[in-house]
C-alpha positions as CSV (number, residue, x, y, z in Angstrom):
1,M,0.0,0.0,0.0
2,P,1.6,3.3,-1.0
3,D,2.3,6.2,1.4
4,F,0.9,9.7,0.8
5,A,2.6,12.8,2.2
6,Y,0.0,15.3,3.4
7,I,-0.2,18.9,4.7
8,A,-3.5,19.6,6.6
9,R,-5.1,21.8,9.1
10,D,-6.6,20.5,12.4
11,I,-9.7,21.8,14.1
12,K,-7.9,24.7,15.6
13,G,-6.4,25.7,12.2
14,H,-2.9,24.6,13.0
15,R,-0.7,23.2,10.2
16,V,-0.1,19.5,10.4
17,S,2.1,17.4,8.1
18,G,3.0,13.7,7.9
19,T,2.3,10.5,5.9
20,V,-0.7,8.2,5.6
21,S,-1.0,4.8,4.0
22,A,-3.9,4.3,1.6
23,P,-4.7,2.5,-1.7
24,N,-5.1,5.8,-3.5
25,E,-5.2,9.5,-3.0
26,R,-9.0,9.6,-2.5
27,D,-8.8,7.1,0.3
28,A,-5.9,9.1,1.8
29,V,-8.1,12.2,1.9
30,S,-10.9,10.2,3.5
31,A,-8.6,8.8,6.1
32,L,-7.4,12.4,7.0
33,S,-11.0,13.6,7.2
34,G,-11.7,10.7,9.6
35,Q,-8.9,12.1,11.8
36,S,-10.6,15.6,11.9
37,L,-8.0,17.0,9.6
38,F,-8.7,19.4,6.7
39,P,-6.3,18.3,3.8
40,V,-4.5,21.1,2.1
41,E,-2.1,19.0,0.0
42,V,-1.9,15.2,-0.5
43,S,0.7,13.7,-2.8
44,A,2.2,10.2,-3.3
45,E,5.6,9.9,-1.7
46,T,8.4,9.2,-4.2
47,T,12.0,8.2,-4.0
48,A,15.0,8.4,-6.3
49,S,14.5,4.8,-7.3
50,A,10.8,5.2,-8.1
51,G,11.6,5.8,-11.8
52,G,11.8,9.6,-11.7
53,I,14.6,11.3,-13.7
54,Q,16.3,12.5,-10.5
55,F,19.8,12.7,-11.8
56,G,19.3,13.6,-15.4
57,R,20.1,16.9,-16.9
58,R,17.8,19.8,-16.1
59,I,15.4,20.6,-19.0
60,K,15.5,24.2,-20.2
61,P,12.5,26.2,-18.8
62,Q,11.8,27.6,-22.3
63,L,11.3,24.0,-23.5
64,M,9.1,23.2,-20.6
65,S,7.0,26.3,-21.2
66,N,6.4,25.2,-24.8
67,T,5.4,21.8,-23.5
68,Y,2.9,23.2,-21.0
69,S,1.4,25.5,-23.7
70,Q,1.1,22.6,-26.2
71,L,-0.5,20.3,-23.7
72,A,-3.0,23.0,-22.7
73,A,-3.9,23.6,-26.3
74,L,-4.4,19.8,-27.0
75,I,-6.6,19.3,-23.9
76,R,-8.6,22.5,-24.7
77,S,-9.2,21.0,-28.2
78,G,-10.8,17.9,-26.7
79,V,-7.8,15.6,-27.0
80,P,-7.7,13.1,-24.0
81,L,-4.8,13.6,-21.6
82,L,-3.0,10.3,-22.4
83,K,-3.3,11.0,-26.1
84,A,-2.0,14.5,-25.6
85,I,1.1,13.3,-23.7
86,T,1.7,10.7,-26.4
87,I,1.6,13.3,-29.1
88,L,4.1,15.6,-27.2
89,R,6.4,12.6,-26.5
90,D,6.5,11.5,-30.1
91,Q,7.2,15.0,-31.5
92,T,9.9,16.2,-29.1
93,S,13.5,15.8,-30.1
94,N,14.9,16.3,-26.6
95,P,15.8,12.8,-25.2
96,N,15.4,13.9,-21.5
97,L,12.0,15.4,-22.1
98,K,11.0,12.3,-24.1
99,D,11.9,10.1,-21.1
100,V,10.0,12.3,-18.8
101,L,6.8,12.4,-20.9
102,D,7.1,8.6,-21.4
103,D,7.2,8.2,-17.6
104,L,4.2,10.6,-17.2
105,H,2.2,8.6,-19.7
106,T,3.0,5.3,-17.9
107,H,1.9,6.5,-14.5
108,V,-1.1,8.5,-15.6
109,E,-2.3,5.4,-17.5
110,E,-2.0,3.4,-14.2
111,G,-4.3,5.9,-12.4
112,T,-1.8,8.4,-11.0
113,S,-2.8,12.0,-11.2
114,L,-0.9,14.2,-13.6
115,A,0.5,16.3,-10.7
116,D,1.7,13.3,-8.8
117,A,3.4,12.0,-11.9
118,M,5.0,15.3,-12.5
119,A,6.3,15.4,-8.9
120,R,8.5,12.3,-9.7
121,H,10.6,14.6,-11.9
122,P,11.7,17.6,-9.8
123,R,14.5,18.5,-12.3
124,A,11.9,19.0,-15.0
125,F,8.9,20.4,-13.2
126,S,9.0,23.2,-10.7
127,E,7.1,23.1,-7.4
128,M,4.9,26.0,-8.7
129,A,4.0,24.0,-11.9
130,I,3.2,20.8,-9.9
131,N,1.0,22.7,-7.4
132,M,-0.8,24.7,-10.2
133,V,-1.5,21.5,-12.1
134,R,-2.7,19.8,-9.0
135,A,-5.1,22.7,-8.2
136,G,-6.3,22.7,-11.9
137,G,-7.0,19.0,-11.7
138,E,-8.9,19.3,-8.5
139,G,-10.8,22.4,-9.7
140,G,-11.6,21.2,-13.2
141,F,-9.5,23.9,-15.1
142,L,-6.5,21.8,-16.0
143,E,-6.0,23.3,-19.4
144,D,-6.2,26.9,-18.0
145,A,-3.7,25.9,-15.2
146,L,-1.2,24.5,-17.8
147,A,-1.6,27.6,-19.9
148,R,-1.0,29.8,-16.9
149,V,2.1,27.8,-15.9
150,A,3.5,28.3,-19.4
151,T,2.9,32.1,-19.0
152,F,4.5,32.1,-15.6
153,T,7.5,30.2,-16.8
154,D,8.0,32.6,-19.7
155,Q,7.6,35.6,-17.4
156,Q,10.2,34.2,-14.9
157,E,12.7,33.5,-17.7
158,D,12.2,37.0,-19.0
159,L,12.8,38.4,-15.5
160,K,16.0,36.3,-15.2
161,A,17.2,37.3,-18.6
162,R,16.6,41.0,-18.0
163,T,18.2,40.9,-14.5
164,F,21.3,39.0,-15.6
165,G,21.6,41.1,-18.7
166,A,21.5,44.3,-16.6
167,L,24.2,42.9,-14.3
168,A,26.4,41.4,-16.9
169,Y,28.4,44.6,-17.7
170,P,29.1,45.5,-14.0
171,V,30.3,41.9,-13.3
172,F,32.5,42.1,-16.4
173,L,34.0,45.4,-15.2
174,A,34.7,43.9,-11.7
175,T,36.3,40.7,-13.2
176,V,38.5,42.6,-15.7
177,G,39.5,45.1,-13.0
178,T,40.5,42.4,-10.6
179,L,42.6,40.7,-13.3
180,I,44.3,43.9,-14.3
181,V,45.2,44.9,-10.7
182,T,46.4,41.3,-9.9
183,A,48.6,41.3,-13.1
184,L,50.1,44.7,-12.1
185,M,50.9,43.5,-8.5
186,V,52.4,40.1,-9.6
187,F,54.3,41.0,-12.8
188,F,54.9,44.8,-12.9
189,V,55.4,46.0,-9.4
190,P,58.2,43.5,-8.4
191,K,60.5,45.0,-11.1
192,F,60.8,48.2,-9.0
193,G,61.8,46.3,-5.8
194,A,65.6,46.4,-6.5
195,L,65.3,50.0,-7.6
196,F,63.9,51.0,-4.2
197,D,66.3,49.1,-2.0
198,Q,68.6,52.1,-1.5
199,L,65.7,54.2,-0.2
200,R,64.5,51.4,2.0
201,S,68.0,51.0,3.5
202,R,68.0,54.7,4.4
203,G,64.4,54.4,5.8
204,E,63.2,57.0,3.2
205,L,60.8,54.7,1.2
206,P,57.3,56.1,1.4
207,L,54.9,54.1,3.5
208,M,52.4,53.8,0.6
209,T,55.2,52.2,-1.5
210,E,56.1,49.8,1.3
211,W,52.6,48.6,1.5
212,L,52.4,48.1,-2.3
213,L,55.6,46.1,-2.3
214,W,54.5,44.0,0.6
215,I,51.1,43.2,-1.0
216,S,53.0,42.3,-4.3
217,A,55.4,40.0,-2.5
218,S,52.5,38.3,-0.6
219,L,50.6,37.6,-3.8
220,R,53.8,36.1,-5.4
221,S,54.6,33.9,-2.3
222,Y,52.9,30.9,-0.8
223,W,50.6,33.3,1.1
224,G,49.0,34.3,-2.2
225,L,48.5,30.6,-3.1
226,A,47.2,29.9,0.3
227,F,44.7,32.9,0.0
228,F,43.6,31.5,-3.3
229,V,43.1,28.0,-2.0
230,V,41.2,29.3,1.1
231,T,39.0,31.4,-1.1
232,I,38.1,28.4,-3.3
233,V,37.5,26.1,-0.3
234,S,35.4,28.7,1.5
235,G,33.3,29.2,-1.7
236,L,32.7,25.4,-1.9
237,L,31.8,25.2,1.8
238,I,29.3,28.1,1.4
239,W,27.8,26.4,-1.7
240,A,27.4,23.1,0.2
241,R,25.9,24.9,3.1
242,S,23.4,26.7,0.8
243,T,22.0,23.4,-0.4
244,T,20.6,22.6,3.1
245,E,17.3,24.0,4.3
246,D,18.8,26.4,6.8
247,G,21.3,27.5,4.2
248,R,18.7,28.2,1.6
249,R,16.7,30.2,4.1
250,F,19.8,32.2,5.1
251,R,20.6,32.8,1.4
252,D,17.1,34.0,0.7
253,L,17.3,36.3,3.7
254,L,20.6,37.8,2.4
255,K,19.0,38.3,-1.0
256,I,16.2,40.5,0.3
257,R,18.4,42.4,2.7
258,A,21.3,43.0,0.3
259,P,22.2,46.7,-0.3
260,L,21.0,48.1,-3.6
261,L,19.7,44.8,-5.1
262,G,17.8,43.5,-2.0
263,S,14.7,45.5,-2.7
264,V,14.7,44.3,-6.3
265,F,14.8,40.6,-5.3
266,K,12.1,41.2,-2.7
267,S,9.8,43.0,-5.0
268,L,10.1,40.4,-7.7
269,A,9.3,37.6,-5.1
270,V,6.3,39.5,-3.9
271,A,5.1,40.1,-7.5
272,R,5.3,36.3,-8.2
273,F,3.3,35.6,-5.1
274,C,0.6,38.2,-5.9
275,R,0.3,37.0,-9.5
276,V,-0.1,33.3,-8.7
277,L,-2.5,34.0,-5.8
278,G,-4.6,36.3,-7.9
279,T,-4.7,33.8,-10.8
280,L,-5.7,30.9,-8.5
281,L,-8.4,32.9,-6.8
282,R,-9.8,34.0,-10.2
283,N,-10.1,30.3,-11.2
284,G,-12.1,29.5,-8.1
285,V,-9.4,27.8,-6.0
286,P,-10.1,28.1,-2.3
287,I,-8.1,30.8,-0.4
288,L,-6.2,28.3,1.8
289,R,-5.2,26.1,-1.1
290,S,-4.2,29.2,-3.2
291,L,-2.0,30.5,-0.4
292,E,-0.3,27.1,0.0
293,I,0.5,27.1,-3.8
294,S,1.4,30.8,-4.1
295,R,3.8,30.8,-1.2
296,Q,5.9,28.1,-2.8
297,A,5.8,30.1,-6.1
298,S,7.3,33.1,-4.4
299,G,10.8,31.5,-4.6
300,N,11.9,32.9,-1.3
301,R,11.7,30.9,1.9
302,V,11.6,33.9,4.2
303,L,8.5,35.3,2.4
304,S,7.0,31.8,2.2
305,E,7.2,31.5,6.0
306,A,5.5,34.9,6.4
307,I,2.7,33.8,4.0
308,E,2.3,30.5,5.9
309,A,1.8,32.4,9.1
310,A,-0.7,34.7,7.4
311,S,-2.7,31.7,6.1
312,E,-3.2,30.6,9.7
313,N,-4.9,33.9,10.4
314,V,-7.1,33.3,7.4
315,T,-8.0,29.9,8.7
316,A,-9.1,31.6,11.9
317,G,-11.4,34.0,9.9
318,E,-9.1,37.0,10.1
319,S,-7.8,39.2,7.2
320,L,-4.8,38.4,5.1
321,A,-3.3,41.9,5.1
322,A,-2.6,42.3,8.8
323,P,-0.1,39.4,9.3
324,L,1.6,40.3,6.0
325,S,2.1,43.8,7.3
326,Q,3.4,42.5,10.7
327,S,6.1,40.3,8.9
328,G,7.8,43.4,7.7
329,H,8.7,41.8,4.3
330,F,5.8,43.2,2.3
331,P,5.7,46.8,1.0
332,V,3.2,49.0,2.8
333,T,1.5,49.9,-0.5
334,V,0.9,46.3,-1.4
335,V,-0.5,45.5,2.1
336,E,-2.9,48.5,1.9
337,M,-4.1,47.5,-1.6
338,I,-4.7,43.9,-0.3
339,S,-6.6,45.2,2.7
340,V,-8.9,47.4,0.5
341,A,-9.4,44.5,-1.9
342,E,-10.4,42.2,0.9
343,E,-13.1,44.6,2.0
344,S,-14.4,45.1,-1.6
345,N,-14.1,41.4,-2.5
346,T,-11.9,42.1,-5.5
347,L,-8.8,40.4,-4.2
348,D,-8.1,38.3,-7.3
349,T,-8.1,41.3,-9.7
350,V,-6.2,43.6,-7.4
351,L,-3.4,41.0,-6.8
352,V,-2.7,40.7,-10.5
353,D,-2.7,44.5,-10.8
354,V,-0.3,44.7,-7.9
355,A,2.0,42.2,-9.6
356,D,2.0,44.2,-12.8
357,D,2.8,47.5,-11.0
358,L,5.5,45.9,-8.8
359,E,7.3,44.4,-11.8
360,K,7.2,47.8,-13.7
361,R,8.5,49.7,-10.7
362,T,11.1,47.0,-10.0
363,F,12.6,47.1,-13.5
364,R,12.8,50.9,-13.4
365,R,14.7,50.6,-10.1
366,L,16.9,47.9,-11.5
367,D,17.8,50.0,-14.4
368,L,18.7,52.9,-12.1
369,V,20.8,50.7,-9.9
370,V,22.7,49.3,-12.8
371,R,23.3,52.8,-14.2
372,M,24.8,53.7,-10.8
373,I,27.0,50.6,-10.5
374,E,28.7,51.0,-13.9
375,P,30.4,54.4,-13.1
376,V,31.1,53.3,-9.5
377,M,33.0,50.3,-10.9
378,L,34.9,52.4,-13.4
379,L,35.9,54.9,-10.7
380,L,36.9,52.2,-8.3
381,L,39.1,50.5,-10.9
382,A,40.7,53.9,-11.8
383,A,41.3,54.7,-8.2
384,V,43.1,51.4,-7.6
385,V,45.3,51.8,-10.6
386,L,46.0,55.4,-9.6
387,C,47.1,54.3,-6.1
388,V,49.5,51.8,-7.7
389,V,51.0,54.5,-10.0
390,I,51.3,57.0,-7.2
391,A,53.0,54.5,-4.9
392,L,55.6,53.7,-7.7
393,L,56.1,57.4,-8.6
394,L,56.7,58.7,-5.1
395,P,60.1,57.0,-4.6
396,V,61.1,58.1,-8.1
397,I,60.3,61.7,-7.4
398,K,62.2,61.5,-4.0
399,M,65.2,60.0,-5.8
400,S,65.1,62.7,-8.5
401,S,65.0,65.5,-5.8
402,T,67.9,63.9,-4.0
403,L,70.0,63.7,-7.1
404,S,69.2,67.4,-7.9
């Protein structure tokens, strides 16, 4: 008998999670109801050996977006789900996607829901996509859910492309500047060491030049190699730490609190949450289920925890805006608009409008930040090179004045 992982609410509205054994998902829901639990999410537990493509290459989001869109179009045209999956499997040229679609067909044919079959392939389907499809299957709007997932995937890829495109030039400047300064310190500055020995012996070598020669000697010695090795090892340890749950949360917290770009990352995460929540509510998904799905779609664990706490207030019959405001992670304007929308019963429409407005303002802010970073990086690079030149010229000037 298979095991089903569940997230539910008890009579007092508290969040409860665990596993239950049942022949199928419907019986699992019935078993939870018999325990006085209100199921929020029920899914079949899977393991790496269950046939999912756990260790295959990640499929490009753009290819997945096209797959969602085509599947939605086929279902909307009246093509049965299994037949639609077969058509997509036969026409794709990507071997990884073909394997995934073949596995989907097999398990859906055996009676597994589409969402549970998708959950077996976390490297192909995002949590947002799985939860949206699950909600669409439960609410009877599967084709609309798939079309919306395709739209969300396109939007997120567009956001990533615009963000990385905006930051590419500053990162390029920082990299080139570091390489130039390192080359100066390792290959150019040491050639002046013997020239300045006479001034050093008389104690007349400027302090700025002493520091420059010391840094250059350190970079060329074992200390420089040790610093390089320590930097690489530290980077690997930080990366390994960031793969844990606590590490991901700390990384997400740093992202929204980082200077300059922190507000950009936070606004984009809030916009994703608002857009998904508004879309689910517009399609008739219950508020608690919508909050559960949309908090995972935010892509930030700190915001997700704040939304989860807010959903407990909603379970108790209170408003959504108050706990979001108390978390301190949501802009005041967004909270105020949600509060007004709750009173006027237009929450679904307002949330989508909030997402549109947030994205527009965020990209304007991102463009401004990038325009500020570029001259700052150029000035910083010029200042470092100028310091190196001055440190080398000061002894030359002193020697020239002595000879005169």
